[in-house]
Phi, psi and omega in degrees: 000127186267127178259136179263142178288141177282125183263133175277142179269174179054055176051053173066032176276148176282171180298313179302317181292324173299315181296320180292320179298320183275356180292152181295319182294322177294322180288317177300314187297317186256007174069029181261350185289134177286340182283338181285140173288167180293329179293315180297322176295324180289324174302317182298316178295315178305319180302316179293323174295319178297320177297321178297320178292317178299322178296316177297319179292321174297320178294320178297315179299321179294322178293321179297314181304313183293319175297321174297320176298316182296316181297323180294318178292326179294317177297317175298317181298322183289337184272348180272144174279112181240143180292319182225127177274356183285329181277123178280119182268149176288162176303314183292328176293320182296314184298314183297315181295321177294324175300312178301315185293321177296317180299319178296316174302318181294321176297323177296316183295310181301319181295319180292327179290327178290325184284342183283136180285000000 
Protein backbone atom coordinates (compact mmCIF):
# COMPACT_ATOMS: atom_id res chain seq x y z
CA UNK A 1 0.00 0.00 0.00
CA UNK A 2 1.47 3.28 -1.15
CA UNK A 3 1.03 6.39 1.05
CA UNK A 4 0.75 9.79 -0.57
CA UNK A 5 2.15 12.89 1.01
CA UNK A 6 -0.42 15.34 2.16
CA UNK A 7 0.05 18.54 0.18
CA UNK A 8 -0.62 21.89 1.81
CA UNK A 9 -2.69 24.40 -0.08
CA UNK A 10 -2.02 28.13 -0.45
CA UNK A 11 1.73 27.94 -0.93
CA UNK A 12 2.45 25.75 2.08
CA UNK A 13 0.48 27.80 4.61
CA UNK A 14 -0.81 26.05 7.69
CA UNK A 15 -4.50 26.00 8.49
CA UNK A 16 -4.02 28.72 11.13
CA UNK A 17 -2.08 30.93 8.69
CA UNK A 18 -4.77 30.54 6.02
CA UNK A 19 -7.50 31.44 8.51
CA UNK A 20 -5.55 34.44 9.71
CA UNK A 21 -4.76 35.59 6.20
CA UNK A 22 -8.40 35.31 5.21
CA UNK A 23 -9.66 37.05 8.33
CA UNK A 24 -11.37 40.40 7.96
CA UNK A 25 -9.12 42.15 10.50
CA UNK A 26 -5.98 40.99 8.67
CA UNK A 27 -7.39 42.21 5.36
CA UNK A 28 -8.47 45.51 6.86
CA UNK A 29 -5.12 46.06 8.48
CA UNK A 30 -3.11 45.47 5.33
CA UNK A 31 -5.65 46.78 2.84
CA UNK A 32 -6.26 43.47 1.05
CA UNK A 33 -9.97 43.12 1.50
CA UNK A 34 -12.16 43.38 -1.55
CA UNK A 35 -15.03 44.48 0.66
CA UNK A 36 -13.16 47.57 1.82
CA UNK A 37 -13.77 50.79 -0.02
CA UNK A 38 -10.84 52.77 -1.34
CA UNK A 39 -11.40 55.30 1.45
CA UNK A 40 -11.10 52.58 4.10
CA UNK A 41 -7.94 51.25 2.44
CA UNK A 42 -6.37 54.70 2.38
CA UNK A 43 -7.22 55.13 6.08
CA UNK A 44 -5.51 51.82 6.83
CA UNK A 45 -2.43 53.00 4.94
CA UNK A 46 -2.46 56.36 6.71
CA UNK A 47 -2.60 54.58 10.07
CA UNK A 48 0.59 52.73 9.20
CA UNK A 49 2.29 55.97 8.20
CA UNK A 50 1.14 57.61 11.42
CA UNK A 51 2.54 54.73 13.42
CA UNK A 52 5.90 55.20 11.67
CA UNK A 53 5.86 58.88 12.63
CA UNK A 54 4.89 57.93 16.17
CA UNK A 55 7.77 55.45 16.29
CA UNK A 56 10.24 58.11 15.15
CA UNK A 57 8.89 60.54 17.76
CA UNK A 58 9.19 57.86 20.45
CA UNK A 59 12.77 57.12 19.37
CA UNK A 60 13.61 60.82 19.61
CA UNK A 61 12.07 61.04 23.09
CA UNK A 62 14.06 57.99 24.17
CA UNK A 63 17.30 59.48 22.83
CA UNK A 64 16.66 62.70 24.77
CA UNK A 65 15.83 60.73 27.91
CA UNK A 66 19.06 58.75 27.63
CA UNK A 67 21.10 61.93 27.05
CA UNK A 68 19.54 63.49 30.16
CA UNK A 69 20.28 60.33 32.14
CA UNK A 70 23.89 60.34 30.92
CA UNK A 71 24.30 63.99 31.91
CA UNK A 72 22.81 63.32 35.35
CA UNK A 73 25.23 60.45 36.00
CA UNK A 74 28.13 62.55 34.76
CA UNK A 75 27.16 65.36 37.16
CA UNK A 76 26.81 62.90 40.06
CA UNK A 77 30.16 61.31 39.20
CA UNK A 78 31.87 64.71 39.21
CA UNK A 79 30.49 65.41 42.72
CA UNK A 80 32.00 62.24 44.16
CA UNK A 81 35.53 61.99 45.54
CA UNK A 82 37.15 59.47 43.22
CA UNK A 83 40.77 58.37 43.27
CA UNK A 84 41.12 58.18 39.50
CA UNK A 85 39.07 59.87 36.83
CA UNK A 86 40.70 57.72 34.16
CA UNK A 87 38.56 54.67 34.90
CA UNK A 88 35.06 54.86 33.49
CA UNK A 89 32.66 53.64 36.15
CA UNK A 90 29.39 51.91 35.43
CA UNK A 91 26.13 53.49 36.52
CA UNK A 92 25.66 51.02 39.35
CA UNK A 93 29.19 51.71 40.59
CA UNK A 94 28.48 55.45 40.56
CA UNK A 95 25.25 54.93 42.52
CA UNK A 96 26.95 52.68 45.07
CA UNK A 97 29.79 55.14 45.54
CA UNK A 98 27.27 57.96 45.97
CA UNK A 99 25.46 55.97 48.68
CA UNK A 100 28.71 55.37 50.56
CA UNK A 101 29.69 59.03 50.23
CA UNK A 102 26.28 60.26 51.46
CA UNK A 103 26.50 57.93 54.47
CA UNK A 104 30.00 59.23 55.20
CA UNK A 105 28.80 62.83 55.03
CA UNK A 106 25.86 61.97 57.30
CA UNK A 107 28.24 60.49 59.86
CA UNK A 108 30.30 63.70 59.75
CA UNK A 109 27.20 65.81 60.37
CA UNK A 110 26.02 63.51 63.18
CA UNK A 111 29.48 63.57 64.75
CA UNK A 112 29.64 67.38 64.68
CA UNK A 113 26.23 67.64 66.37
CA UNK A 114 27.37 65.35 69.21
CA UNK A 115 30.51 67.40 69.85
CA UNK A 116 28.59 70.69 70.15
CA UNK A 117 27.76 71.77 73.75
